[in-house]
C-alpha positions, -999 to 999 in steps of 0.1 A, spaced: 740 794 674 769 776 691 753 781 726 729 752 736 703 777 747 702 793 713 695 760 695 661 757 679 639 728 689 621 713 659 583 711 657 582 674 667 604 681 697 582 711 707 551 690 704 566 662 725 576 687 751 542 703 751 525 670 758 550 661 785 543 694 802 506 689 798 506 655 815 535 659 839 528 683 868 564 682 879 577 691 845 551 719 842 564 734 874 599 732 861 588 750 829 573 778 850 606 782 868 626 779 836 644 748 848 634 722 822 660 696 817 680 698 784 665 666 771 627 660 775 619 631 798 608 602 777 583 579 794 594 542 794 579 521 767 554 497 781 550 464 762 515 455 750 514 424 772 518 447 803 492 472 790 466 444 783 476 421 811 442 419 827 426 409 793 453 382 789 447 369 824 409 367 816 417 348 784 440 325 804 412 318 829 388 310 801 413 285 788 421 270 823 384 266 833 367 261 800 394 251 775 380 280 753 413 284 733 415 247 727 379 246 715 384 276 692 417 265 678 403 230 669 390 225 634 355 212 641 341 207 606 349 169 607 331 164 640 294 154 644 269 178 658 266 155 689 304 156 695 305 194 691 275 198 714 291 176 741 323 197 739 304 229 739 287 220 772 321 216 789 334 249 774 302 267 783 303 256 820 339 266 825 337 299 807 305 308 825 322 303 858 351 325 847 328 352 835 310 352 869 343 353 887 357 383 868 327 405 861 291 410 872 268 414 842 233 427 840 209 435 811 210 470 796 172 470 792 149 459 820 122 452 794 115 416 782 127 405 748 98 406 724 80 434 742 72 467 725 94 496 736 98 533 728 133 547 721 131 583 733 147 613 717 182 618 730 187 581 737 222 568 744 234 551 712 260 531 732 232 515 752 206 511 725 211 503 688 180 510 667 178 485 638 154 478 610 135 504 590 148 535 608 136 568 593 131 602 607 138 613 643 130 596 676 110 586 694 110 552 677 86 524 687 97 488 681 101 453 694 130 446 718 151 420 700 179 417 726 182 432 762 219 439 757 245 433 784 266 457 805 292 452 833 280 463 867 311 452 886 347 443 876 367 418 897 399 414 878 429 403 899 461 424 904 489 412 882 522 401 897 551 421 882 570 389 875 541 372 857 544 367 820 508 375 809 516 363 773 515 327 786 478 318 784 483 282 793 516 265 801 526 233 782 517 203 804 540 173 807 527 142 825 555 122 840 549 85 845 
C-alpha cells in the first residue's frame, strides 16, 4: 500500500467526496473521466455575517430609521407608559418605513378578522394554523383570529463586498 492510488479513503473522506461530486458538475465530469484531483476540493468557509448579510442590513436599516435596537436594548421598566408610548411612535414610524422599503407584505387570508371561515381538508399548515379545541379531521369551521402575513415582494439591496455587515450602526461622534 505504498502507492498513493492504493491508499484507502476513510468513510468521512468518501462521504465528503460524494457530496462534492453531487454538487459540483465539473468534479463529477472529472470523476467520470477518472481525473479527480488527489485532494478533494474544499469549498471556502463563508463567515456567518456574509451568509446573513441581507438580514443584518435589514436590522441596520431598522436601527437607522427607527432606532429599533436602541429601543430594545433600553431597560424601560423605569419609564412611564406615556414616555414609552412617545418613544414607540418614533420607533414605529421609522421601522414601518424600512419594512415598506425592503418587502411588500400582504395578508395570508383575504377574509376579515372575526369572520367565520372553513379550513378545508389538505390545507397548507404553513399558511394556516388551526388553534383552540381541534379534534378530528378537517374541514374545520372557526373564527379567523388573525389574517396572517406573507411577503409578496422582496427588495433587499445588493451588498458591497467591502461592507462589514456586522456593523449595525456606527458609533457617532459629534465634533464641536
